[in-house]
ROVEXZA-621480 format. One line per 5 residues: number of its first residue (from 1); for each residue x, y, z of N, C-alpha, C, O, CB. Coordinates in nm, 4 decimals. Glycine has a CB too. Layout:
# residues N
NUM) X Y Z X Y Z X Y Z X Y Z X Y Z  ...
END
This chain:
# residues 140
1) 2.7411 -0.3221 1.7808 2.6433 -0.2464 1.8554 2.5419 -0.1850 1.7588 2.5798 -0.1195 1.6617 2.7119 -0.1374 1.9402  2.4148 -0.2062 1.7855 2.3087 -0.1490 1.7040 2.2656 -0.0148 1.7595 2.2307 -0.0034 1.8770 2.1896 -0.2439 1.6964  2.2681 0.0857 1.6755 2.2119 0.2140 1.7151 2.0633 0.2129 1.6839 2.0220 0.1616 1.5799 2.2834 0.3319 1.6430  1.9846 0.2675 1.7708 1.8398 0.2753 1.7549 1.7778 0.1387 1.7250 1.7200 0.1211 1.6177 1.8050 0.3732 1.6440  1.7877 0.0417 1.8157 1.7313 -0.0901 1.7887 1.5786 -0.0892 1.7815 1.5195 -0.1748 1.7156 1.7762 -0.1871 1.8949
6) 1.5145 0.0062 1.8481 1.3692 0.0166 1.8460 1.3336 0.1632 1.8272 1.3981 0.2516 1.8835 1.3052 -0.0412 1.9770  1.2296 0.1884 1.7469 1.1886 0.3267 1.7304 1.0732 0.3405 1.6331 1.0218 0.2423 1.5796 1.3048 0.4100 1.6839  1.0341 0.4646 1.6120 0.9317 0.4941 1.5125 0.9539 0.6344 1.4579 1.0160 0.7191 1.5221 0.7896 0.4804 1.5732  0.9019 0.6566 1.3383 0.9172 0.7851 1.2717 0.7965 0.8062 1.1822 0.7536 0.7151 1.1113 1.0500 0.7919 1.1900  0.7421 0.9269 1.1859 0.6314 0.9650 1.0996 0.6721 1.0890 1.0227 0.7243 1.1847 1.0800 0.5012 0.9898 1.1812
11) 0.6480 1.0869 0.8931 0.6757 1.2053 0.8134 0.5786 1.2125 0.6971 0.5142 1.1137 0.6619 0.8207 1.2048 0.7628  0.5689 1.3308 0.6378 0.4757 1.3574 0.5289 0.5563 1.4015 0.4074 0.6479 1.4831 0.4179 0.3700 1.4657 0.5692  0.5207 1.3464 0.2928 0.5878 1.3801 0.1682 0.4821 1.4188 0.0652 0.3787 1.3530 0.0544 0.6753 1.2613 0.1171  0.5077 1.5243 -0.0096 0.4181 1.5651 -0.1174 0.4809 1.5232 -0.2486 0.5968 1.5543 -0.2764 0.3909 1.7189 -0.1146  0.4029 1.4519 -0.3295 0.4511 1.4009 -0.4563 0.3449 1.4273 -0.5616 0.2406 1.3620 -0.5622 0.4850 1.2498 -0.4473
16) 0.3703 1.5221 -0.6503 0.2762 1.5645 -0.7545 0.1452 1.6070 -0.6877 0.1452 1.7010 -0.6083 0.2513 1.4495 -0.8589  0.0347 1.5405 -0.7177 -0.0951 1.5738 -0.6582 -0.1281 1.4866 -0.5380 -0.2422 1.4857 -0.4918 -0.2046 1.5604 -0.7617  -0.0300 1.4137 -0.4871 -0.0533 1.3194 -0.3792 0.0215 1.3602 -0.2543 0.1327 1.4126 -0.2605 -0.0127 1.1798 -0.4210  -0.0410 1.3355 -0.1418 0.0186 1.3605 -0.0111 0.0385 1.2238 0.0549 -0.0583 1.1508 0.0761 -0.0720 1.4564 0.0778  0.1630 1.1887 0.0876 0.1927 1.0606 0.1497 0.2288 1.0815 0.2956 0.3186 1.1593 0.3279 0.3066 0.9888 0.0755
21) 0.1587 1.0119 0.3832 0.1929 1.0125 0.5253 0.2507 0.8760 0.5583 0.1811 0.7747 0.5516 0.0679 1.0454 0.6156  0.3779 0.8741 0.5938 0.4500 0.7495 0.6170 0.4760 0.7338 0.7658 0.5317 0.8227 0.8302 0.5828 0.7461 0.5374  0.4351 0.6200 0.8193 0.4591 0.5873 0.9592 0.5394 0.4572 0.9623 0.4917 0.3527 0.9180 0.3239 0.5741 1.0398  0.6607 0.4649 1.0147 0.7477 0.3479 1.0218 0.7798 0.3180 1.1674 0.8225 0.4061 1.2421 0.8777 0.3700 0.9403  0.7589 0.1932 1.2068 0.7968 0.1465 1.3404 0.8892 0.0279 1.3190 0.8624 -0.0588 1.2359 0.6703 0.1073 1.4290
26) 0.9981 0.0248 1.3946 1.0925 -0.0832 1.3754 1.1415 -0.1374 1.5080 1.1399 -0.0703 1.6111 1.2091 -0.0369 1.2917  1.1851 -0.2622 1.5002 1.2556 -0.3256 1.6108 1.3845 -0.3835 1.5542 1.4249 -0.3454 1.4443 1.1676 -0.4366 1.6805  1.4486 -0.4719 1.6237 1.5785 -0.5212 1.5773 1.5683 -0.6069 1.4510 1.6687 -0.6269 1.3826 1.6448 -0.6013 1.6869  1.4491 -0.6579 1.4187 1.4350 -0.7458 1.3027 1.3469 -0.6922 1.1910 1.3776 -0.7146 1.0739 1.3811 -0.8751 1.3468  1.2389 -0.6225 1.2230 1.1389 -0.5869 1.1223 1.1043 -0.4382 1.1242 1.1190 -0.3695 1.2252 1.0131 -0.6684 1.1435
31) 1.0577 -0.3916 1.0079 1.0044 -0.2562 0.9934 0.8570 -0.2691 0.9565 0.8232 -0.3321 0.8563 1.0840 -0.1733 0.8848  0.7698 -0.2099 1.0368 0.6265 -0.2057 1.0067 0.5974 -0.0722 0.9398 0.6224 0.0337 0.9972 0.5390 -0.2247 1.1364  0.5444 -0.0781 0.8180 0.5141 0.0430 0.7428 0.3642 0.0629 0.7322 0.2883 -0.0321 0.7129 0.5768 0.0372 0.6034  0.3236 0.1863 0.7449 0.1868 0.2267 0.7170 0.1963 0.3538 0.6329 0.2421 0.4576 0.6809 0.1029 0.2495 0.8502  0.1530 0.3448 0.5077 0.1638 0.4571 0.4147 0.0242 0.4948 0.3699 -0.0464 0.4142 0.3093 0.2543 0.4220 0.2923
36) -0.0155 0.6174 0.3997 -0.1466 0.6687 0.3615 -0.1285 0.7655 0.2467 -0.0575 0.8651 0.2601 -0.2181 0.7371 0.4812  -0.1922 0.7373 0.1335 -0.1850 0.8232 0.0158 -0.3178 0.8945 -0.0008 -0.4241 0.8324 0.0019 -0.1497 0.7415 -0.1116  -0.3105 1.0259 -0.0180 -0.4318 1.1059 -0.0341 -0.4122 1.1997 -0.1522 -0.3124 1.2714 -0.1598 -0.4651 1.1858 0.0961  -0.5081 1.1988 -0.2442 -0.5038 1.2886 -0.3595 -0.5553 1.4244 -0.3154 -0.6664 1.4359 -0.2636 -0.5878 1.2326 -0.4792  -0.4743 1.5270 -0.3361 -0.5061 1.6595 -0.2836 -0.6253 1.7243 -0.3515 -0.7040 1.7913 -0.2848 -0.3873 1.7488 -0.2970
41) -0.6413 1.7064 -0.4828 -0.7500 1.7728 -0.5544 -0.8628 1.6760 -0.5913 -0.9241 1.6892 -0.6972 -0.6961 1.8390 -0.6802  -0.8896 1.5803 -0.5051 -0.9926 1.4793 -0.5288 -1.1156 1.5140 -0.4466 -1.1075 1.5241 -0.3241 -0.9409 1.3368 -0.4934  -1.2288 1.5324 -0.5119 -1.3506 1.5774 -0.4441 -1.4367 1.4621 -0.3936 -1.5056 1.4771 -0.2927 -1.4321 1.6634 -0.5372  -1.4344 1.3496 -0.4600 -1.5182 1.2366 -0.4210 -1.4439 1.1464 -0.3236 -1.3250 1.1653 -0.2981 -1.5623 1.1568 -0.5444  -1.5149 1.0488 -0.2700 -1.4538 0.9516 -0.1801 -1.4459 0.8161 -0.2495 -1.5282 0.7840 -0.3353 -1.5336 0.9407 -0.0478
46) -1.3459 0.7374 -0.2114 -1.3340 0.6014 -0.2615 -1.4411 0.5146 -0.1967 -1.4801 0.5381 -0.0823 -1.1927 0.5444 -0.2342  -1.4881 0.4148 -0.2697 -1.5775 0.3148 -0.2121 -1.4919 0.2234 -0.1245 -1.3902 0.1728 -0.1720 -1.6543 0.2331 -0.3243  -1.5296 0.2003 0.0030 -1.4461 0.1201 0.0934 -1.4152 -0.0184 0.0368 -1.5028 -0.0881 -0.0144 -1.5149 0.1056 0.2284  -1.2891 -0.0553 0.0475 -1.2392 -0.1803 -0.0085 -1.1127 -0.2192 0.0662 -1.0370 -0.1325 0.1099 -1.2122 -0.1673 -0.1616  -1.0895 -0.3492 0.0810 -0.9681 -0.3970 0.1471 -0.9250 -0.5289 0.0837 -1.0078 -0.6135 0.0496 -0.9910 -0.4143 0.3002
51) -0.7959 -0.5442 0.0689 -0.7402 -0.6694 0.0172 -0.6228 -0.7089 0.1067 -0.5350 -0.6277 0.1357 -0.6949 -0.6547 -0.1334  -0.6231 -0.8354 0.1497 -0.5184 -0.8883 0.2373 -0.4715 -1.0223 0.1828 -0.5440 -1.0907 0.1105 -0.5694 -0.9031 0.3838  -0.3513 -1.0577 0.2180 -0.3016 -1.1886 0.1834 -0.3597 -1.2900 0.2820 -0.3675 -1.2624 0.4017 -0.1462 -1.1912 0.1843  -0.4001 -1.4062 0.2330 -0.4531 -1.5135 0.3172 -0.3431 -1.6176 0.3356 -0.3299 -1.7083 0.2534 -0.5823 -1.5777 0.2542  -0.2637 -1.6059 0.4428 -0.1465 -1.6944 0.4550 -0.1821 -1.8424 0.4699 -0.1119 -1.9284 0.4168 -0.0635 -1.6519 0.5732
56) -0.2895 -1.8724 0.5410 -0.3258 -2.0122 0.5617 -0.3686 -2.0768 0.4302 -0.3242 -2.1869 0.3976 -0.4381 -2.0238 0.6657  -0.4552 -2.0084 0.3543 -0.4982 -2.0617 0.2251 -0.3819 -2.0694 0.1268 -0.3743 -2.1623 0.0465 -0.6102 -1.9757 0.1667  -0.2918 -1.9722 0.1332 -0.1747 -1.9737 0.0456 -0.0852 -2.0924 0.0778 -0.0276 -2.1535 -0.0122 -0.0957 -1.8427 0.0586  -0.0737 -2.1249 0.2055 0.0084 -2.2385 0.2469 -0.0516 -2.3700 0.1975 0.0206 -2.4569 0.1488 0.0230 -2.2412 0.3997  -0.1832 -2.3846 0.2100 -0.2498 -2.5081 0.1689 -0.2481 -2.5231 0.0168 -0.2162 -2.6302 -0.0347 -0.3945 -2.5106 0.2207
61) -0.2823 -2.4158 -0.0551 -0.2938 -2.4241 -0.2006 -0.1592 -2.4099 -0.2717 -0.1488 -2.4387 -0.3909 -0.3887 -2.3175 -0.2503  -0.0568 -2.3662 -0.1998 0.0785 -2.3476 -0.2522 0.0880 -2.2383 -0.3583 0.1802 -2.2410 -0.4398 0.1284 -2.4769 -0.3098  -0.0023 -2.1444 -0.3597 0.0096 -2.0217 -0.4385 -0.0636 -1.9123 -0.3638 -0.1429 -1.9403 -0.2739 -0.0477 -2.0395 -0.5836  -0.0375 -1.7884 -0.4004 -0.0898 -1.6751 -0.3244 -0.2412 -1.6633 -0.3368 -0.2960 -1.6621 -0.4470 -0.0242 -1.5464 -0.3709  -0.3076 -1.6545 -0.2227 -0.4509 -1.6307 -0.2147 -0.4728 -1.5024 -0.1371 -0.3931 -1.4666 -0.0504 -0.5252 -1.7504 -0.1480
66) -0.5818 -1.4332 -0.1689 -0.6103 -1.3052 -0.1055 -0.7539 -1.3017 -0.0562 -0.8414 -1.3699 -0.1095 -0.5844 -1.1895 -0.2028  -0.7762 -1.2210 0.0467 -0.9110 -1.1978 0.0992 -0.9547 -1.0582 0.0565 -0.8786 -0.9622 0.0687 -0.9154 -1.2132 0.2560  -1.0765 -1.0474 0.0068 -1.1311 -0.9194 -0.0369 -1.2480 -0.8804 0.0518 -1.3302 -0.9643 0.0888 -1.1751 -0.9259 -0.1845  -1.2545 -0.7548 0.0849 -1.3655 -0.7005 0.1621 -1.4113 -0.5728 0.0934 -1.3288 -0.4954 0.0447 -1.3246 -0.6738 0.3113  -1.5411 -0.5503 0.0891 -1.5915 -0.4255 0.0341 -1.6599 -0.4451 -0.1002 -1.6865 -0.5572 -0.1437 -1.4792 -0.3264 0.0200
71) -1.6872 -0.3321 -0.1642 -1.7589 -0.3313 -0.2908 -1.6633 -0.3041 -0.4062 -1.5559 -0.2463 -0.3890 -1.8709 -0.2267 -0.2885  -1.7058 -0.3473 -0.5232 -1.6252 -0.3281 -0.6422 -1.6441 -0.1877 -0.6990 -1.7549 -0.1339 -0.6990 -1.6602 -0.4329 -0.7471  -1.5358 -0.1298 -0.7468 -1.5383 -0.0005 -0.8157 -1.4242 -0.0009 -0.9159 -1.3489 -0.0980 -0.9235 -1.5259 0.1204 -0.7146  -1.4104 0.1053 -0.9920 -1.3018 0.1113 -1.0897 -1.1654 0.1109 -1.0215 -1.0714 0.0476 -1.0698 -1.3159 0.2359 -1.1770  -1.1551 0.1810 -0.9101 -1.0271 0.1882 -0.8399 -0.9951 0.0548 -0.7736 -0.8801 0.0109 -0.7772 -1.0291 0.3007 -0.7350
76) -1.0937 -0.0105 -0.7134 -1.0670 -0.1408 -0.6510 -1.0308 -0.2440 -0.7577 -0.9454 -0.3294 -0.7341 -1.1899 -0.1887 -0.5694  -1.0950 -0.2372 -0.8749 -1.0575 -0.3270 -0.9840 -0.9146 -0.3008 -1.0299 -0.8425 -0.3939 -1.0659 -1.1542 -0.3112 -1.1017  -0.8740 -0.1747 -1.0286 -0.7362 -0.1408 -1.0630 -0.6389 -0.2074 -0.9662 -0.5368 -0.2612 -1.0089 -0.7164 0.0117 -1.0621  -0.6687 -0.2045 -0.8375 -0.5818 -0.2682 -0.7374 -0.5782 -0.4200 -0.7558 -0.4746 -0.4824 -0.7326 -0.6298 -0.2337 -0.5952  -0.6882 -0.4788 -0.7965 -0.6920 -0.6237 -0.8162 -0.6135 -0.6664 -0.9396 -0.5547 -0.7745 -0.9412 -0.8359 -0.6713 -0.8279
81) -0.6121 -0.5822 -1.0434 -0.5492 -0.6192 -1.1700 -0.4054 -0.5712 -1.1834 -0.3291 -0.6277 -1.2617 -0.6295 -0.5649 -1.2833  -0.3677 -0.4708 -1.1105 -0.2373 -0.4082 -1.1285 -0.1231 -0.4968 -1.0772 -0.1300 -0.5481 -0.9655 -0.2344 -0.2737 -1.0576  -0.0186 -0.5146 -1.1579 0.0979 -0.5891 -1.1085 0.1713 -0.5129 -0.9978 0.2399 -0.5743 -0.9160 0.1943 -0.6185 -1.2240  0.1578 -0.3806 -0.9944 0.2208 -0.3024 -0.8883 0.1587 -0.3360 -0.7525 0.2300 -0.3526 -0.6536 0.2074 -0.1514 -0.9176  0.0262 -0.3459 -0.7482 -0.0426 -0.3814 -0.6230 -0.0107 -0.5245 -0.5833 0.0062 -0.5533 -0.4648 -0.1950 -0.3634 -0.6373
86) -0.0023 -0.6145 -0.6804 0.0310 -0.7532 -0.6491 0.1713 -0.7641 -0.5901 0.1950 -0.8449 -0.5003 0.0199 -0.8402 -0.7745  0.2643 -0.6830 -0.6403 0.3994 -0.6833 -0.5840 0.4020 -0.6235 -0.4439 0.4822 -0.6657 -0.3606 0.4946 -0.6065 -0.6749  0.3154 -0.5255 -0.4165 0.3067 -0.4715 -0.2810 0.2560 -0.5766 -0.1827 0.2985 -0.5804 -0.0672 0.2152 -0.3489 -0.2785  0.1658 -0.6608 -0.2290 0.1058 -0.7609 -0.1405 0.1976 -0.8796 -0.1125 0.1612 -0.9685 -0.0356 -0.0228 -0.8107 -0.2005  0.3155 -0.8824 -0.1734 0.4101 -0.9907 -0.1479 0.4700 -0.9795 -0.0081 0.5016 -1.0809 0.0541 0.5214 -0.9901 -0.2531
91) 0.4856 -0.8578 0.0414 0.5501 -0.8394 0.1710 0.4676 -0.9030 0.2832 0.3501 -0.9351 0.2655 0.5714 -0.6901 0.1991  0.5304 -0.9198 0.3961 0.4678 -0.9874 0.5102 0.3571 -0.8997 0.5705 0.3741 -0.7785 0.5835 0.5741 -1.0217 0.6180  0.2456 -0.9604 0.6066 0.1300 -0.8940 0.6675 0.0835 -0.7751 0.5842 0.0489 -0.6700 0.6382 0.1639 -0.8478 0.8093  0.0829 -0.7924 0.4533 0.0461 -0.6838 0.3622 -0.1046 -0.6640 0.3582 -0.1821 -0.7592 0.3667 0.0987 -0.7119 0.2215  -0.1441 -0.5377 0.3451 -0.2845 -0.4995 0.3416 -0.2961 -0.3702 0.2620 -0.2200 -0.2760 0.2841 -0.3430 -0.4828 0.4859
96) -0.3916 -0.3659 0.1691 -0.4229 -0.2432 0.0959 -0.5701 -0.2157 0.1179 -0.6540 -0.3046 0.1035 -0.3884 -0.2551 -0.0578  -0.6009 -0.0913 0.1531 -0.7422 -0.0573 0.1714 -0.7723 0.0821 0.1175 -0.6881 0.1719 0.1200 -0.7806 -0.0659 0.3198  -0.8936 0.0967 0.0693 -0.9466 0.2258 0.0270 -1.0417 0.2720 0.1354 -1.1316 0.1983 0.1759 -1.0182 0.2171 -0.1129  -1.0217 0.3947 0.1825 -1.1017 0.4452 0.2927 -1.1196 0.5953 0.2754 -1.0219 0.6700 0.2804 -1.0360 0.4123 0.4293  -1.2410 0.6399 0.2555 -1.2744 0.7808 0.2341 -1.1940 0.8358 0.1165 -1.2115 0.7877 0.0046 -1.2470 0.8640 0.3623
101) -1.1078 0.9334 0.1367 -1.0289 0.9910 0.0281 -0.8865 0.9369 0.0260 -0.8019 0.9894 -0.0465 -1.0262 1.1421 0.0403  -0.8586 0.8335 0.1038 -0.7244 0.7783 0.1170 -0.7184 0.6364 0.0642 -0.8189 0.5654 0.0609 -0.6792 0.7820 0.2621  -0.5995 0.5965 0.0233 -0.5720 0.4545 0.0095 -0.4513 0.4260 0.0963 -0.3542 0.5017 0.0968 -0.5477 0.4129 -0.1406  -0.4583 0.3166 0.1692 -0.3620 0.2875 0.2752 -0.2930 0.1546 0.2469 -0.3579 0.0545 0.2168 -0.4314 0.2844 0.4136  -0.1606 0.1556 0.2571 -0.0808 0.0337 0.2467 -0.0184 0.0060 0.3829 0.0394 0.0950 0.4453 0.0292 0.0466 0.1357
106) -0.0304 -0.1174 0.4278 0.0357 -0.1608 0.5505 0.1107 -0.2887 0.5189 0.0591 -0.3772 0.4506 -0.0668 -0.1822 0.6675  0.2327 -0.2978 0.5690 0.3129 -0.4162 0.5436 0.4322 -0.4210 0.6359 0.4576 -0.3288 0.7134 0.3584 -0.4201 0.3992  0.5043 -0.5298 0.6259 0.6186 -0.5515 0.7131 0.7338 -0.6057 0.6284 0.7142 -0.6942 0.5451 0.5830 -0.6496 0.8300  0.8537 -0.5518 0.6503 0.9722 -0.5994 0.5802 1.0839 -0.6226 0.6815 1.0780 -0.5753 0.7950 1.0167 -0.4983 0.4705  1.1854 -0.6963 0.6382 1.3022 -0.7162 0.7238 1.3818 -0.5872 0.7318 1.3887 -0.5123 0.6344 1.3907 -0.8315 0.6712
111) 1.4401 -0.5616 0.8436 1.5107 -0.4357 0.8666 1.6315 -0.4196 0.7748 1.6615 -0.3079 0.7325 1.5551 -0.4269 1.0112  1.6999 -0.5260 0.7437 1.8200 -0.5176 0.6610 1.7891 -0.5134 0.5115 1.8798 -0.4944 0.4305 1.9101 -0.6346 0.6903  1.6633 -0.5306 0.4744 1.6253 -0.5371 0.3331 1.5933 -0.3973 0.2793 1.4767 -0.3586 0.2720 1.5039 -0.6308 0.3141  1.6950 -0.3233 0.2424 1.6782 -0.1844 0.1960 1.6181 -0.1779 0.0559 1.5481 -0.0816 0.0247 1.8128 -0.1116 0.1975  1.6432 -0.2776 -0.0298 1.5886 -0.2731 -0.1653 1.4365 -0.2872 -0.1633 1.3681 -0.2214 -0.2417 1.6509 -0.3836 -0.2520
116) 1.3827 -0.3707 -0.0761 1.2364 -0.3828 -0.0662 1.1744 -0.2529 -0.0195 1.0662 -0.2157 -0.0649 1.1977 -0.4960 0.0294  1.2416 -0.1836 0.0705 1.1899 -0.0561 0.1202 1.1815 0.0462 0.0080 1.0804 0.1153 -0.0043 1.2779 -0.0028 0.2337  1.2848 0.0575 -0.0738 1.2801 0.1524 -0.1849 1.1801 0.1084 -0.2909 1.1149 0.1926 -0.3527 1.4187 0.1683 -0.2472  1.1667 -0.0233 -0.3132 1.0709 -0.0733 -0.4110 0.9276 -0.0418 -0.3701 0.8439 -0.0152 -0.4563 1.0879 -0.2231 -0.4293  0.8980 -0.0442 -0.2420 0.7629 -0.0133 -0.1948 0.7242 0.1289 -0.2351 0.6124 0.1520 -0.2812 0.7536 -0.0301 -0.0413
121) 0.8150 0.2231 -0.2180 0.7840 0.3611 -0.2542 0.7701 0.3796 -0.4049 0.6883 0.4597 -0.4502 0.8913 0.4539 -0.2011  0.8486 0.3067 -0.4823 0.8362 0.3122 -0.6284 0.7018 0.2548 -0.6715 0.6351 0.3127 -0.7572 0.9519 0.2350 -0.6965  0.6612 0.1423 -0.6139 0.5328 0.0808 -0.6483 0.4158 0.1704 -0.6104 0.3181 0.1793 -0.6848 0.5188 -0.0545 -0.5794  0.4243 0.2365 -0.4962 0.3173 0.3272 -0.4551 0.3085 0.4460 -0.5502 0.1988 0.4906 -0.5838 0.3400 0.3760 -0.3108  0.4223 0.4970 -0.5933 0.4224 0.6081 -0.6892 0.3587 0.5657 -0.8213 0.2833 0.6425 -0.8809 0.5662 0.6584 -0.7134
126) 0.3884 0.4437 -0.8677 0.3294 0.3935 -0.9927 0.1776 0.3744 -0.9776 0.1016 0.4057 -1.0692 0.3962 0.2595 -1.0339  0.1348 0.3238 -0.8636 -0.0099 0.3076 -0.8412 -0.0804 0.4427 -0.8371 -0.1912 0.4566 -0.8888 -0.0359 0.2310 -0.7100  -0.0170 0.5414 -0.7763 -0.0756 0.6754 -0.7748 -0.0904 0.7300 -0.9165 -0.1908 0.7938 -0.9481 0.0103 0.7705 -0.6903  0.0090 0.7053 -1.0020 0.0001 0.7483 -1.1411 -0.1144 0.6777 -1.2130 -0.1862 0.7400 -1.2912 0.1322 0.7218 -1.2136  -0.1319 0.5478 -1.1870 -0.2416 0.4745 -1.2496 -0.3771 0.5257 -1.2027 -0.4706 0.5350 -1.2823 -0.2292 0.3257 -1.2198
131) -0.3888 0.5587 -1.0754 -0.5149 0.6136 -1.0241 -0.5416 0.7497 -1.0874 -0.6558 0.7799 -1.1219 -0.5112 0.6258 -0.8693  -0.4377 0.8326 -1.1033 -0.4536 0.9613 -1.1713 -0.5064 0.9427 -1.3130 -0.5981 1.0133 -1.3551 -0.3204 1.0366 -1.1747  -0.4488 0.8479 -1.3866 -0.4942 0.8214 -1.5232 -0.6389 0.7740 -1.5249 -0.7168 0.8145 -1.6111 -0.4043 0.7171 -1.5900  -0.6747 0.6886 -1.4299 -0.8107 0.6366 -1.4228 -0.9100 0.7481 -1.3914 -1.0169 0.7547 -1.4521 -0.8200 0.5260 -1.3172  -0.8756 0.8354 -1.2975 -0.9645 0.9446 -1.2593 -0.9740 1.0481 -1.3714 -1.0831 1.0978 -1.3993 -0.9157 1.0108 -1.1294
136) -0.8623 1.0815 -1.4360 -0.8639 1.1768 -1.5463 -0.9428 1.1230 -1.6642 -1.0135 1.1984 -1.7311 -0.7222 1.2104 -1.5894  -0.9316 0.9933 -1.6907 -1.0057 0.9299 -1.7995 -1.1549 0.9316 -1.7720 -1.2358 0.9473 -1.8634 -0.9579 0.7866 -1.8204  -1.1908 0.9152 -1.6457 -1.3317 0.9147 -1.6072 -1.3928 1.0540 -1.6153 -1.5095 1.0683 -1.6518 -1.3474 0.8595 -1.4662  -1.3149 1.1575 -1.5816 -1.3647 1.2950 -1.5818 -1.3878 1.3437 -1.7242 -1.4876 1.4108 -1.7508 -1.2663 1.3881 -1.5093  -1.2960 1.3107 -1.8175 -1.3103 1.3599 -1.9544 -1.4045 1.2796 -2.0373 -1.4254 1.3106 -2.1546 -1.1796 1.3629 -2.0210
END
């Protein structure tokens, strides 16, 4: 017997200078995650940017292809080059976007795959640290 076969949960976590709003919706097979990261002491806005996996092109070319939307900036270049962001984009229906003062990760994992769920939070924490370093380097 499965307890809670369908549901959703939203919670907020504060981590260093970052505020994470996590929205999880699940059914009997998959967990849909939407994680919004916002830097608390950030005065400027990110230049809008989005990166998604292109499943059809990936299937044809037999390696991972991605679709990019938006303009280039230092932070968007960081997402394109970072191995942490590339590992986040491995999950099903993965999407990373920069919007105003937030960066948003959306993805889907199997419900029984607990290691991928913990890895997602570790990767997001590492990306937040890289963005902090990039912003601090730019300010000084």
